[in-house]
C-alpha positions in Angstrom: 23.9 -35.3 -26.5 21.0 -37.3 -24.3 19.0 -38.8 -26.9 16.4 -41.4 -28.1 18.6 -44.9 -28.3 22.0 -43.1 -26.4 23.9 -45.6 -24.8 24.1 -43.9 -20.8 25.8 -44.5 -17.9 23.9 -42.6 -14.4 24.7 -43.1 -11.1 21.6 -43.0 -8.6 21.8 -41.9 -5.1 22.9 -45.0 -1.9 23.9 -47.6 -5.6 27.0 -48.8 -4.9 28.0 -48.6 -8.7 27.1 -47.2 -11.5 24.4 -48.5 -13.9 24.4 -49.0 -17.7 21.2 -48.8 -20.4 19.7 -47.2 -23.4 16.9 -44.2 -23.5 13.8 -45.2 -24.9 12.2 -42.0 -24.5 12.5 -38.4 -23.0 10.7 -35.8 -21.5 11.1 -32.5 -19.1 11.9 -34.1 -16.2 13.7 -37.3 -17.0 13.8 -40.8 -19.4 13.0 -44.0 -19.9 16.1 -46.2 -20.1 16.7 -49.7 -20.6 19.1 -50.9 -18.3 21.2 -53.4 -19.2 20.2 -57.3 -18.0 16.4 -56.0 -17.4 13.4 -56.7 -19.0 11.3 -53.9 -17.8 12.8 -50.5 -18.3 12.7 -47.3 -15.9 11.6 -44.1 -15.2 14.5 -42.0 -14.6 13.5 -37.9 -12.9 16.5 -35.5 -13.3 16.5 -35.1 -10.1 17.8 -38.5 -8.6 20.6 -39.2 -10.1 23.8 -38.3 -9.0 25.9 -38.1 -12.0 24.9 -39.1 -16.1 27.1 -39.9 -18.6 27.0 -40.8 -22.7 28.6 -43.1 -24.9 30.6 -41.6 -27.4 32.7 -44.8 -28.8 35.9 -47.2 -27.2 39.2 -46.3 -27.2 41.0 -47.6 -30.2 44.5 -49.9 -29.5 46.2 -46.9 -31.2 45.5 -44.1 -28.6 45.5 -47.1 -25.8 49.3 -47.7 -26.7 49.7 -44.1 -26.8 48.6 -43.7 -23.8 49.7 -46.6 -22.0 53.7 -45.7 -23.1 53.0 -41.9 -22.3 52.2 -43.7 -18.8 55.8 -46.0 -18.6 57.8 -42.9 -19.9 56.5 -40.8 -16.8 56.6 -43.4 -14.4 60.3 -45.0 -15.8 61.5 -41.1 -15.4 60.2 -40.6 -12.6 61.6 -44.2 -11.3 65.1 -43.3 -13.1 65.4 -39.9 -11.6 65.3 -41.0 -7.4 67.0 -44.2 -8.6 70.3 -41.7 -9.8 69.7 -39.0 -7.9 70.1 -41.2 -4.8 73.8 -43.6 -6.6 74.5 -39.5 -6.7 74.1 -38.8 -3.1 75.5 -41.8 -1.9 79.6 -41.8 -1.6 79.3 -44.7 -4.3 81.5 -43.3 -7.0 84.6 -41.8 -4.1 84.7 -46.0 -3.5 86.1 -46.4 -6.8 89.0 -45.3 -8.5 90.4 -48.0 -11.5 86.2 -47.7 -12.6 85.7 -48.6 -15.6 82.3 -46.2 -15.6 81.1 -44.0 -12.0 78.2 -45.9 -10.1 75.5 -42.4 -10.7 77.1 -42.9 -15.0 75.6 -46.5 -14.8 72.9 -45.4 -12.7 71.7 -43.3 -15.2 72.0 -45.0 -18.5 70.3 -48.3 -17.0 67.3 -45.4 -15.6 66.9 -44.1 -19.3 67.0 -48.1 -20.6 64.6 -49.0 -17.8 62.3 -45.2 -18.8 62.6 -46.6 -22.6 61.1 -49.9 -21.0 58.1 -48.6 -18.7 57.1 -46.9 -21.6 56.9 -50.3 -23.8 55.0 -52.1 -21.3 52.6 -49.1 -20.8 52.2 -49.8 -24.5 51.8 -52.9 -24.6 49.3 -53.2 -21.7 47.3 -49.8 -23.1 47.5 -51.8 -26.5 45.7 -54.4 -25.3 42.9 -52.7 -23.5 42.4 -49.6 -24.4 39.0 -49.2 -22.6 35.9 -46.7 -23.1 35.6 -42.8 -24.5 31.8 -41.7 -22.0 30.9 -37.5 -21.8 29.9 -36.7 -18.8 26.8 -34.3 -19.1 26.2 -32.0 -16.4 23.3 -32.5 -15.2 22.4 -28.9 -14.2 22.5 -27.7 -18.0 19.4 -30.7 -17.8 17.7 -29.9 -15.3 17.9 -26.5 -16.8 16.2 -27.9 -19.8 19.6 -28.4 -22.2 19.8 -31.2 -23.9 23.5 -31.1 -25.3 
């Protein structure tokens, strides 16, 4: 919800990046924002914005770890499936009659260990970089007078 005191991220046409700041005042045509790093507030019209988002919170370490672990597990599963399938389709199993374990089974077992390793690595990276949570505000609803 856009209100006075909200931290916002906004993008204006022909800007190379989004800007952030604190909303100081609201009116029907736009809002006044104190941009980060500037001393003077500026007024932004709703028609002059390309996007607008309101800051909610910083993502917790636990949430970051869970997201990272899930991404790592997905990557590990995909890579493991590709590698195991490639070994299974190759003639590697047929070349060794006295082998204790087939090449395909070995590749599958290594893929499982690799998937768990990617999950652990992703969890560690996710915990170290939790990130921010922003909620996009549909500009069309703001232009129609709805502040929620």
